[in-house]
N, C-alpha and C positions, 0 to 999 in steps of 0.2 A: 836945628839946621845939619848938626852934624848926623843925626841918623838919617837925614836923605842922602849924603853923600855914599852912606854905607851903602845903600842900596844901588847907587850907581856904578861902585866899584864892582867889578866882576873879577874874581881869579881865575889865575892862567892855565891852571887845570879844565876850568870848566871852560874856557875858551877853546883849549885843543880839544876839546870833547864835542863842543858845537860846531869846531871846522871839521870833525871827523864825521859825523852825521850828517852833514850837509854834504860832504862829499860823497857820502854813501847812496842819498837823495838824487844827487844829480848823475848817479853811475846807473841807478835802478830805474828812475823814470823814462829815460829814451829808450832803455831795453825792452820797456813792458810794449810799446809798439813795433819792434822788432820780433818781438815774440809772435806776436798774432800774424805777422807777415809772414815769418817761416811757417808758422801752424798751416795758414791758408794754402803756402807754396807745396809743403809736404801734401795737405788733402790733396789736390790738381792731381800730384805726382802719383797719389794712389788710386785716385780714379783713372789717369791714364792705363796704370798696370791693369787695373780690373778690366779697362776695356780692350786692353790688347789680348788677354785673355780670352774675352768675352769673342774678340774678331775670331780668333786661334778656332775657338771651342766650333764655332758657325762651319770652319771648312772640316775639321776634324770628323764632323758626325756625318759628312755625306761620303757618297761611294763615288768615285771619280772614274768615270769609264773614257772621259775627254779630258784630254789634258788642257786643251785650250781652255776648257771651261775653269777648269782649276786655275790656270793661271791669271784669267780675267777675275775669278776673285779673288783670287793674292793681292792683284795690282789694287782692287777695291776695298780691300781691308788696310793696304801701303797707303790709299788716298788718305785715311783717318789720321794718318802718323803726320801727313804733310798738314792738314789743320793745323795744330800743333806747331808745326815748323810757321807757316802764316800767319798767324795769331801772336807771335813772337814767345812761345814757350818751349826751347830747344830741350830743356829738363824734362818735360812731360812726352816731346816727340821722341825720347831716348829710352824712355822708361814704358812708355807704349811697346816700340818695336822690340825692345829687350824682352817685355814679358809674351809678345805675341812670339815671336822666334824662339825660345824656351820653350812655351807651350807647345807650338809644334814638333818639336826636337823631341821632345820628351815622348809625345803619347804617338806621333807617326813620325818616326825618322826620315822615313823617305820624301815626305812633304816638305820638313824641315830644311832638308838640302835643296830642293826645288826653291824654297824661299830664300833660303839663304844665296843662291847663284843669282836671283832675282833681284838682287840691290844692286 
């Protein structure tokens, strides 16, 4: 009987180590799901930036003899940004808009000024 009582007794140093291990597990496990969500949001933002740059490139490569056509194309590009807003992704909308305007300003500053006034 004495031997069985020894196995039931846990040393205080092991209790502390077990509590620390349990605390670490409880901290790490909920964070795993958060990491996946953060990565998904980052991927969506990156995709919105790429779409903003591509929309700007479509405008940059054309010659615009008519300002009205340019304004129509700028508004169509901005409609893509509005889709992000309407689906509840404001950070994606901001990323699209930022990439779109920065690309226009970098390559064709005169069109970038027109697009900035169009806000």
